[in-house]
N, C-alpha and C positions, 0 to 999 in steps of 0.2 A: 504494500499499499504506500502511496505517495501522500505526504502531508503538505498541503499548500497553505502558507501563512502570509496573509496580506490584509491590511485594514481597509482597502478599497474593494467594495462588494463587486463591482463590475469587473475589475481585473481578476479578482479571485475566482469569480464564476467563469470568466473566459478561460483562464488556465485550466480549471477543472474540466470544462467542456472539451477542450483540445486533448487533454490527456485521456479523458473517458472515451473520446471518439477513437483513440488509438488503443482502447481496451486496457488501460491501466486502472487499477482500483485507486480511488482518490477519497481523501477526507480533507476538510478545510477548517481553518481556524482564522478568526478575525483579529486576534491579538496575540502578543507574546505569551501572556499568561495562559490563555486558552491553548496555545500550541504546546507549552510545557506539560499541561495536564493531559492532552491527547497523546503526546509522545509516551508518557508513562503508562497510559492505559492501552494504547493501540500498537505499539512497537512498529512504526513505520519502517520501510526499507530505504526511504529517501525523503528528505525535507527540502522544499523550495520555500525560501525565507526572504521576505521583503526586508530591505535595509531600513527604510524610514517608516516607522509606525509610532503612534502616540503611546505613552506609558513606557513600556519596555521596547527599546530599539531592537532591530534585527541583530545588531552586534551583541547586545546584552543577552538575548536569547541564545545566540550562537555560543557565547562563553559558557552559559549554563549547560547547554547540551554537550559541549566538549568535556566539561567537568563530570557530567553524568555518564557519557558513553564513549568518551575518547574519540578516536578516529574511526570506530566501528560503524558510525552512522554517517552516510554521505549527506552533506548539507550544501545546497546550491543557493548562494545569495543572489537576490534579484533586485535590480535597482534601475531607476530612470537615470542615475548618475553614471554616464558611460565612459568617464575619463579612465585612462590607464591607472591613475593613482587610486581611484576607488576600488578597481579590481585588485590591485596589489594590497590595498588595506584589507579587503575581505579575505584574501588568501593568508595574509599574515595573522589574521584573527583565528584562522583554522577552517575557513570555508574550503570545501572540496572543489568547487567551481563557482563561476560568477556568470550571470546572464544579464544583459542590458535590456531595459524597456525602451522603446516598443519592441515587442517580440517578433522574431523571425521564426515562424512556426516550425519549419523543417529543422532549424538549428536547435530549438528547444527540444524537439522530439529526439534528435540525435544525442544531445546531451543526456537526456533522461535514459535513453537506451543504454548508454555506457554504464550507468549505475544500476540498471534494472534489466540486464539481458535475460531474454526468454520470458519476461513477465507478461508483456502485451501478447494478445493472441490475434 
């Protein structure tokens, strides 16, 4: 299962629809706190985590997830900030990969496939 974390309803729903159309099982969370609760309950195989959210930022959630699961859980940071500096920051915080918004759907699916081979049918 892929957990999509984004405070923007339309972006979260669009991401979920794209992944579901590729036959990936998906759950969504609208906040960092909700994401942490779902991860402990649902054990996702991949987390797609927005950088900029109210309350807990994506980086704060990333740090908590790394404390809890180490590198065992792939986490893709997602942001409208497309500068190379932001990508480097995400990787330095422990992100497995980084995707810029707006999405290139084939690129997103290829990225997900790297971390969830054989999952989609």
